[in-house]
C-alpha positions as CSV (number, residue, x, y, z in Angstrom):
1,M,38.6,5.9,1.3
2,M,39.7,2.8,3.5
3,R,36.6,1.1,3.6
4,I,36.2,1.2,-0.3
5,A,39.6,-0.2,-0.3
6,M,38.3,-3.1,2.2
7,L,35.3,-3.4,1.0
8,L,36.8,-4.0,-3.1
9,A,39.9,-6.4,-1.5
10,A,37.1,-8.6,-0.2
11,V,35.2,-8.9,-3.3
12,A,38.7,-9.3,-5.1
13,L,39.6,-12.5,-2.3
14,F,36.3,-13.7,-1.9
15,P,34.2,-13.2,-5.6
16,E,31.9,-16.2,-4.4
17,T,30.8,-14.1,-1.4
18,A,29.7,-11.5,-3.9
19,E,27.6,-14.1,-6.1
20,A,25.5,-14.4,-3.3
21,C,22.0,-13.3,-4.7
22,A,19.4,-14.9,-6.9
23,V,20.6,-13.3,-10.4
24,C,24.1,-13.5,-9.9
25,G,25.1,-16.8,-9.5
26,P,23.4,-20.5,-11.0
27,G,20.5,-20.3,-8.3
28,T,17.7,-22.9,-8.0
29,E,14.6,-23.1,-10.5
30,E,12.7,-21.9,-7.1
31,S,14.8,-19.2,-6.6
32,R,14.3,-18.6,-9.8
33,V,10.8,-18.6,-9.7
34,A,10.4,-16.8,-7.0
35,F,12.8,-13.8,-8.0
36,I,10.3,-13.9,-11.0
37,I,7.0,-13.5,-8.5
38,T,8.5,-11.6,-6.6
39,T,9.5,-8.8,-9.4
40,G,5.8,-8.9,-10.6
41,F,4.3,-8.4,-7.2
42,M,6.9,-5.2,-6.7
43,T,5.7,-4.3,-10.2
44,A,2.0,-4.2,-9.8
45,L,1.8,-3.3,-6.3
46,P,2.3,0.7,-6.6
47,L,-0.2,0.8,-9.7
48,A,-3.0,-1.5,-8.1
49,L,-2.2,1.3,-5.3
50,I,-2.9,4.1,-7.6
51,G,-5.6,2.9,-9.1
52,G,-7.2,1.7,-5.3
53,V,-6.2,6.1,-4.6
54,V,-7.6,7.1,-8.2
55,Y,-11.4,4.9,-8.1
56,A,-11.8,6.2,-3.8
57,L,-11.3,9.4,-4.9
58,R,-13.7,9.6,-8.2
59,R,-16.5,7.9,-6.1
60,R,-15.7,10.7,-3.5
61,L,-16.1,13.0,-6.0
62,A,-19.6,11.7,-7.8
63,E,-20.7,11.4,-3.9
64,M,-20.1,15.0,-3.0
65,E,-21.6,15.7,-6.3
66,R,-24.8,13.8,-6.1
67,R,-25.3,15.6,-2.6
68,S,-24.6,18.9,-3.7
69,Q,-27.5,18.5,-6.3
70,A,-29.8,17.3,-4.2
71,D,-29.1,20.0,-1.6
72,R,-29.5,22.7,-4.4
73,E,-33.1,21.2,-5.3
74,A,-33.9,21.1,-1.5
75,A,-32.7,24.8,-0.7
76,L,-35.0,25.9,-4.0
77,R,-37.7,23.6,-3.0
78,A,-37.7,25.2,0.1
79,A,-37.8,28.8,-1.4
80,G,-41.1,27.7,-3.6
81,I,-39.0,27.9,-7.1
82,P,-39.7,25.3,-8.8
83,T,-37.1,22.8,-10.5
84,A,-36.8,21.1,-13.3
């Protein structure tokens, strides 16, 4: 409880310190542009990672299906059973 009281007192006594981030106070145009770019990057990165994983899994599944089909056809040919 004492820590919360000290934090509230610090914010009340030094409000300019509480406005230290680029969003809270009047920042420069460069910091606003950097903030927007960073926000876009942090939004796109998880989507790109998920998309990459889905793409890799789909490619792997397709490759496994192709190999399975080729193995089946080879086994049928080895057994002397005609394939369509």
